[in-house]
C-alpha positions in Angstrom: 7.7 -8.9 17.6 7.1 -7.3 14.5 9.7 -4.5 14.1 8.5 -1.5 12.1 5.4 -0.1 11.7 5.0 0.7 7.5 2.7 -1.2 5.8 4.6 -4.7 6.1 5.1 -5.0 9.5 0.7 -3.5 10.3 -0.3 -6.1 7.5 1.3 -9.1 8.8 -0.1 -7.7 12.3 -4.0 -7.1 10.9 -3.4 -10.8 8.6 -2.4 -12.1 12.1 -5.3 -10.6 13.6 -7.9 -12.1 10.8 -6.7 -15.4 11.0 -5.4 -16.4 14.5 -6.4 -13.5 16.7 -5.6 -15.4 19.7 -1.5 -15.4 18.5 -2.0 -11.4 17.8 -3.2 -11.0 20.9 0.4 -12.1 22.1 2.2 -10.3 19.4 3.6 -6.7 19.8 5.2 -4.2 17.5 7.4 -1.7 17.8 8.3 1.4 15.6 10.9 3.8 15.9 8.7 7.5 15.5 5.9 8.4 16.2 3.1 8.0 14.6 1.8 10.3 12.2 5.8 10.2 10.5 6.4 10.2 6.4 8.2 7.7 4.8 9.9 8.8 1.3 7.5 7.6 -1.5 5.8 8.5 -4.6 2.7 7.5 -2.7 1.2 5.2 -5.0 -1.6 2.2 -4.1 -2.1 0.3 -7.3 -1.8 -3.0 -8.3 -3.7 -5.5 -6.0 -3.0 -3.1 -2.6 -7.0 -2.7 -3.0 -7.9 -6.4 -2.7 -5.4 -6.5 0.3 -6.6 -4.0 1.9 -10.8 -5.4 1.1 -10.0 -9.1 2.4 -8.6 -7.3 5.7 -11.8 -5.2 6.1 -9.8 -2.0 6.4 -11.3 1.1 4.4 -9.2 4.2 4.7 -10.7 7.3 4.5 -7.6 9.7 4.0 -7.1 12.2 1.5 -6.2 10.7 -1.9 -6.4 10.8 -5.4 -7.6 8.3 -8.3 -5.3 8.2 -11.0 -6.6 6.3 -13.7 -4.0 7.2 -16.4 -0.2 6.8 -16.7 1.8 8.3 -19.2 5.3 6.9 -20.6 7.9 8.8 -21.7 11.1 7.5 -24.1 12.4 10.1 -25.8 10.3 11.9 -29.0 7.8 8.6 -27.9 4.6 8.5 -25.9 3.1 5.8 -24.3 -0.4 6.3 -22.4 -1.4 3.2 -20.2 -5.0 3.9 -19.1 -6.7 1.7 -16.5 -10.0 3.0 -14.7 -8.1 4.2 -10.7 -5.8 2.3 -11.5 -3.6 4.2 -8.4 -4.7 5.6 -5.5 -1.9 8.5 -5.0 -1.8 9.5 -0.8 0.8 10.9 1.5 2.5 7.8 3.5 2.3 10.0 6.7 -1.6 9.8 6.4 -1.5 6.2 4.7 0.9 4.2 7.3 -1.2 6.4 10.7 -4.2 5.3 9.6 -3.6 1.3 8.9 -1.7 1.4 12.4 -4.7 3.0 13.4 -6.8 0.7 12.1 -4.8 -1.9 13.7 -4.9 -0.7 17.3 -8.7 -0.1 17.1 -8.8 -4.2 16.5 -6.5 -4.8 19.6 -2.7 -4.4 18.7 -0.3 -3.7 21.2 2.0 -0.8 19.4 4.7 1.5 21.1 6.2 4.2 19.3 9.7 5.5 19.9 10.8 2.6 20.6 14.1 1.6 18.7 15.2 -2.1 18.4 19.2 -3.1 19.0 20.1 -6.9 19.1 18.9 -10.0 19.7 20.6 -12.4 21.3 19.6 -16.6 21.1 18.8 -18.1 24.1 17.6 -22.1 24.2 14.7 -21.2 22.1 13.6 -18.3 22.3 15.4 -14.7 21.2 15.9 -11.8 23.7 15.2 -8.6 22.1 16.6 -5.4 23.1 15.3 -2.5 22.5 16.5 1.4 23.5 13.0 0.8 26.4 13.9 -3.0 27.4 14.3 -6.2 27.0 12.2 -8.6 25.8 11.5 -12.5 25.4 10.3 -14.0 22.1 9.5 -17.0 19.7 9.3 -15.2 16.8 11.0 -11.9 15.5 9.3 -10.5 12.6 11.9 -7.6 10.6 9.8 -5.2 9.1 11.9 -2.0 9.7 12.9 -1.1 6.3 15.4 -1.2 3.1 18.7 -0.5 5.6 17.0 -3.4 8.1 18.5 -4.0 11.5 17.2 -7.1 11.7 18.3 -8.0 8.3 22.1 -6.7 9.1 21.9 -9.1 12.3 21.1 -11.9 11.1 24.8 -11.7 9.7 23.7 -13.2 5.9 25.9 -12.8 3.3 23.6 -11.2 1.3 24.9 -9.0 -1.8 22.7 -5.8 -0.8 21.1 -4.0 -4.1 20.3 -0.7 -2.4 19.1 1.7 -5.7 19.9 5.4 -5.1 16.7 7.7 -4.8 16.1 11.4 -5.1 12.7 13.1 -4.4 10.7 16.3 -3.7 7.2 17.5 -3.0 6.5 20.9 -5.0 3.0 22.9 -5.4 1.5 21.9 -8.8 2.1 24.8 -11.2 -0.5 24.7 -14.3 2.5 26.3 -16.5 4.8 23.4 -16.3 2.7 20.7 -14.7 -0.2 18.8 -16.4 -0.2 16.1 -14.1 -2.4 17.3 -11.6 -5.0 18.6 -14.1 -5.2 15.7 -16.2 -5.3 12.6 -13.2 -2.2 11.3 -14.8 1.2 9.9 -13.4 4.7 10.4 -15.8 7.2 8.0 -16.1 10.1 9.2 -18.3 12.3 6.6 -19.3 14.3 8.7 -21.9 17.6 8.5 -19.3 17.9 5.5 -20.0 19.4 6.2 -23.4 22.4 7.7 -21.0 22.8 4.8 -18.8 20.1 5.5 -16.0 19.1 2.4 -15.1 15.6 3.6 -14.2 13.4 6.5 -14.7 12.2 10.1 -13.7 8.7 10.0 -12.2 5.9 13.0 -11.8 2.9 12.0 -9.8 0.2 14.3 -8.4 -0.4 14.2 -5.0 -2.7 16.3 -2.1 -0.5 17.4 0.4 -2.2 19.6 3.4 -4.7 19.9 1.1 -3.4 21.8 -1.9 -2.5 20.2 -5.7 1.1 18.8 -5.9 3.1 16.8 -7.8 5.9 14.5 -6.5 8.9 14.7 -8.5 12.0 11.9 -8.4 14.8 9.9 -10.0 15.6 6.1 -9.0 18.6 4.3 -10.4 18.1 0.5 -9.6 21.6 -0.2 -10.8 20.5 -3.8 -11.9 23.6 -4.2 -13.4 26.4 -2.6 -11.5 29.3 -3.3 -13.6 27.7 -0.6 -16.3 29.0 3.0 -16.1 26.7 5.1 -13.2 25.0 8.4 -14.4 24.9 10.9 -12.2 22.2 11.3 -10.6 22.0 14.8 -9.1 22.8 16.2 -12.7 19.6 14.1 -13.9 16.9 15.6 -10.7 18.5 19.5 -11.2 17.8 19.4 -15.4 14.0 17.8 -14.7 13.7 20.1 -11.7 14.9 23.3 -13.9 12.3 22.4 -17.1 9.3 22.6 -14.5 10.7 25.6 -13.1 11.3 24.7 -9.5 14.6 26.4 -7.6 14.9 23.8 -4.2 18.3 24.2 -2.5 19.9 20.7 -2.8 19.3 20.7 1.3 15.6 20.1 0.6 15.9 17.3 -1.6 14.9 14.1 0.2 17.1 11.0 -0.5 17.0 7.3 0.6 18.0 3.8 -0.9 15.3 1.2 -1.5 16.0 -2.9 -1.4 15.7 -4.9 -4.3 16.3 -8.7 -3.8 17.2 -11.9 -5.5 16.2 -15.4 -5.4 19.7 -16.0 -3.5 18.9 -13.4 -0.5 18.6 -15.3 2.7 15.2 -13.6 4.2 14.6 -15.9 7.0 16.3 -18.2 9.7 15.7 -19.8 12.6 12.7 -17.4 14.7 13.5 -14.4 12.2 11.6 -13.5 9.2 12.1 -10.5 6.9 8.4 -8.6 5.6 8.6 -5.1 3.4 11.3 -3.2 2.3 13.7 -5.3 4.2 12.8 -8.2 1.7 12.5 -5.6 -1.4 10.7 -3.9 -3.9 10.5 -5.1 -7.9 13.6 -3.8 -9.5 11.6 -2.8 -13.0 9.8 0.3 -11.5 9.9 0.1 -8.1 6.4 -0.9 -7.2 6.3 -1.2 -3.1 3.1 -1.0 -1.2 1.3 -3.8 -3.0 4.2 -5.8 -2.0 4.6 -4.9 1.2 0.8 -5.2 2.0 0.9 -9.6 0.6 4.3 -9.7 2.5 1.7 -9.7 5.5 0.2 -12.3 4.1 2.7 -14.7 3.6 4.1 -13.7 7.1 1.1 -14.6 9.2 0.8 -17.7 8.0 3.8 -18.5 8.3 4.3 -17.1 11.9 1.1 -19.4 12.4 1.7 -22.9 11.0 5.3 -22.2 13.1 3.3 -22.3 16.2 1.2 -25.1 14.9 3.8 -27.5 14.5 6.3 -26.2 17.2 8.6 -25.6 14.6 10.2 -21.9 14.3 13.0 -22.6 11.9 11.1 -20.9 8.9 13.0 -23.1 6.1 10.5 -23.0 4.1 10.2 -19.2 4.3 11.5 -18.3 0.9 9.4 -21.1 -0.9 6.2 -19.5 0.8 7.5 -16.6 -1.0 8.1 -17.4 -4.3 4.6 -19.5 -4.3 2.5 -16.4 -3.1 1.8 -14.2 -6.0 3.9 -11.4 -4.6 6.7 -14.0 -5.4 5.5 -14.7 -8.9 4.9 -11.4 -9.6 8.9 -10.3 -7.9 10.1 -13.1 -10.5 8.3 -11.5 -13.6 9.1 -8.1 -13.0 13.0 -9.3 -12.0 13.2 -10.6 -15.6 11.7 -7.6 -16.9 13.9 -5.8 -15.4 17.5 -7.6 -16.6 16.0 -6.8 -20.2 15.0 -3.3 -19.9 18.2 -2.3 -18.4 20.1 -4.2 -21.0 18.4 -2.8 -23.7 16.9 -6.0 -24.8 13.1 -5.4 -24.3 11.3 -2.1 -25.7 10.6 0.1 -22.6 6.7 0.5 -23.5 6.7 -3.2 -23.8 8.6 -3.5 -20.3 6.0 -0.7 -19.1 3.2 -2.6 -20.5 3.5 -6.0 -18.5 4.4 -4.3 -15.2 1.6 -2.0 -15.4 -0.8 -3.8 -16.8 -3.7 -5.0 -14.3 -4.8 -8.2 -14.3 -7.5 -10.7 -11.9 -6.0 -12.5 -8.9 
């Protein structure tokens, strides 16, 4: 059973369907909402996402905007990274729905409006309780986001690293917003001089058929003992500079998780994927991680049934040996330097965002 119908959960099933279709046919995915449903996210599909989708033979016909330039700002200094079509900007309401429909068309059994409540162990199985029924399953996949209920009930001693975010989408205003016309993403790291362990972003996109800009800010709090910044003040200032006057009630906020090597991300019969594990804490890339977690999870599930061993004691090592784990480690090391002022911000950006063959 897979809990959560975002990119990580759907990717897990799609990889299962590719590698072991008979096993995929015996799987079920429950989603607490009903598609199409939105999610707080900048909507950048980048890095190796296209490679994963191609390997899964997934072609998503949804409104999108191709981006070839990322402009990084640090005070008065600018650094532009040009890479043809390095990001496809989407609305998560469209992306997630299209990905789910692809899986459904291939045979996924998906139950919407079904909420995971709890699980109990009985013999070698899990009895999973939802708001609708009780299931008897061999494996539970927690793909239920940063505030994962599955993770909470695993009762680990993990230290939760949750980064607060603020975000809005506003119509593109050519007087103040150059991002849409120039097809570029802007990442402003200037507030790091004030203690922000993150950045402000301005990303162009298409929303309801019209040009929009996603504006947001994140504070990863990699060094928790350092003084906190006032995130709302920073965001208010940025919106005023863009002549955006929205009541704070219209702002959206949701914490995003970033992991550490010490995190326990599996136990007998249970594994985590996607935001339930976390995104990288340097710049917060997430969708490509979510898609790749699905690859690792599917392989682990297949081997568990093949070997009749559902302990998942090697799951952390599987993650670490995969591209997703290696890149996570790289980004984590960069974040430690970046937010301790031990690396040039533009060099950190170049290291994380420069596309390399995989």
